[in-house]
Every structure is written in structure tokens, then in C-alpha cells.
C-alpha positions in Angstrom: 6.3 -15.2 -17.4 2.9 -16.0 -15.8 2.4 -13.8 -12.7 0.1 -14.4 -9.7 -1.2 -11.5 -7.8 0.2 -11.9 -4.2 -1.2 -9.9 -1.4 1.5 -7.7 0.0 2.8 -8.4 3.6 2.1 -5.4 5.9 4.9 -4.3 8.2 3.7 -1.2 10.5 7.0 -0.7 11.9 8.9 -0.1 8.8 8.8 2.9 6.9 7.4 4.1 3.5 7.3 1.2 0.8 9.3 -1.0 3.4 6.0 -1.3 5.0 4.9 -3.9 2.1 8.3 -4.7 0.0 11.9 -5.7 1.0 14.7 -2.9 0.8 15.8 -3.7 -2.6 12.3 -4.6 -3.9 11.1 -0.9 -2.6 14.0 0.6 -4.5 13.2 -1.2 -7.8 9.6 -0.1 -7.5 10.4 3.6 -6.9 12.7 3.4 -9.7 10.3 1.8 -12.3 7.7 3.8 -11.1 9.7 7.4 -11.7 11.2 5.9 -15.1 7.8 4.4 -16.2 9.6 1.2 -17.4 13.2 -0.2 -17.9 15.3 -3.3 -18.3 17.3 -5.0 -15.5 20.5 -3.1 -16.7 18.6 0.2 -16.5 17.6 -0.4 -12.7 20.9 -2.0 -11.9 22.9 1.3 -13.2 20.7 3.6 -11.1 20.6 1.6 -8.0 24.3 0.4 -8.1 25.3 4.2 -8.4 24.1 4.6 -4.6 24.7 1.0 -3.2 26.9 -1.9 -3.8 24.9 -4.9 -5.5 25.2 -7.4 -8.0 23.4 -7.3 -11.3 22.0 -10.8 -10.8 20.5 -9.8 -7.5 18.4 -6.8 -9.2 17.8 -9.3 -11.9 16.2 -11.9 -9.5 14.5 -9.2 -7.5 12.8 -7.9 -10.6 11.8 -11.7 -11.8 10.3 -12.2 -8.6 8.4 -8.8 -8.4 7.0 -9.9 -11.9 6.0 -13.5 -10.7 4.1 -11.6 -7.7 2.2 -9.5 -10.4 3.8 -6.1 -9.3 5.8 -5.9 -12.6 4.8 -6.9 -16.3 7.8 -8.2 -18.4 8.0 -8.0 -22.3 10.6 -8.8 -24.6 12.0 -6.2 -26.8 14.8 -7.4 -29.1 17.3 -8.9 -26.7 16.1 -7.3 -23.5 13.3 -7.8 -21.2 11.6 -4.5 -20.3 9.6 -4.4 -17.1 6.8 -2.1 -16.3 4.9 -1.7 -13.1 1.4 -3.2 -13.3 -0.3 -0.2 -11.6 0.7 3.3 -10.7 2.3 4.0 -7.3 -0.9 5.8 -6.0 -3.1 2.9 -7.1 -0.8 0.4 -5.3 -0.6 2.5 -2.3 -4.6 2.6 -2.4 -4.7 -1.1 -2.8 -2.5 -1.7 0.4 -4.5 0.9 2.4 -7.7 -0.6 1.4 -6.3 -4.3 2.5 -4.8 -3.1 5.8 -8.0 -1.3 6.5 -10.5 -3.8 5.6 -8.4 -6.6 7.6 -8.4 -4.3 10.6 -12.4 -3.5 10.4 -13.0 -7.2 9.9 -11.2 -8.2 12.9 -11.4 -5.4 15.3 -13.8 -2.9 14.0 -15.3 -1.6 17.4 -11.8 -1.3 19.0 -10.4 0.5 16.0 -13.0 2.9 15.4 -13.0 3.8 19.2 -9.0 4.6 18.9 -9.6 6.5 15.7 -12.3 8.5 17.3 -10.3 9.0 20.5 -7.2 10.3 18.4 -9.4 12.4 16.2 -10.8 14.2 19.2 -7.4 14.8 20.7 -6.1 16.4 17.7 -9.3 18.4 16.2 -10.9 21.9 16.7 -14.1 22.8 18.4 -16.1 22.8 15.2 -14.7 19.4 14.4 -16.0 18.2 17.8 -19.3 19.8 17.2 -19.7 18.0 14.1 -18.5 14.6 15.7 -21.0 15.3 18.4 -24.0 16.2 16.1 -23.3 12.8 13.9 -23.2 10.7 17.3 -26.7 12.6 18.3 -28.1 11.7 15.0 -27.1 8.2 15.2 -28.3 7.7 18.6 -31.9 9.4 17.5 -32.2 7.2 14.7 -31.3 3.8 16.8 -33.8 5.1 19.6 -36.7 5.8 17.0 -36.2 2.4 15.4 -36.1 0.5 18.9 -39.9 -0.7 19.7 -40.9 -0.6 23.4 -41.2 -4.1 25.1 
């Protein structure tokens, strides 16, 4: 099965892995991350204990996750064994990087101001002093670069 890496879709209103995967995709990925690898039967048995679903549905979703590049599929004897192509932490880091890069690319000044406002609301006085020192240093560096006209 040839895989093509597909950039995840980010859904900010969802919870956990549902931000980037559908419900069953997220459950399958969590199952395989905890197991390390597994066949469709392994995953089906684990997931079917908590919810009603068809074996063929799990098989189809796992095949699609492999096509998207999230799972590797190897044939062992008569069964296909699926393995995540990256750890859960590496996946979350990749998604976080992509989301932040996209936001910074499109609205860096707005995002920086928003993050600063949220930080200022929640931080202690020592952190406020550090932020103020950073801003003062930046202003001083900028003013020394400017040449009088």
C-alpha cells in the first residue's frame, strides 16, 4: 500500500485527537499507539468492546489511515499488521507546528498581541517584570538601529 502524507485538518472546537481525526480514526490511532502495532482484528476487538461497529468499517478506516501516511502496513503470514508511522508525541508536535506556522503566517501580529494579553492576565509580577524588560530591550535595540533623518 503506497502512502501519501496528508496534512491533518484542524478543528479547534473539538476535543483531543478529534481536533485532527474523526472519532473512529482517533480511537484507532489511540489503540495502536498504546499497543505499538496491531491487526484489524486486534483493533476491532478492543474497540468493539466499548461501542458497536462493523469489522469492515475498522478495516476501511485503518486502510485509509495507512493511505494518508499515519499507519504503516506490513503483511505477516496471513494478516496485515498496522504500526503508527510516528509516536503520539511526535504527531502532536507536528500538528502543533503546522497550526502555529499557519497562524503566524496569516496573522502573526494579531496572534502575538492576543497571546501577550492572555499571558499578562494570568502571570505573576515576576513574569510581568521579565516581559517588560524584554519589551524595553527590544525598543532600545530598535531605537539604536534607527538613524536620524
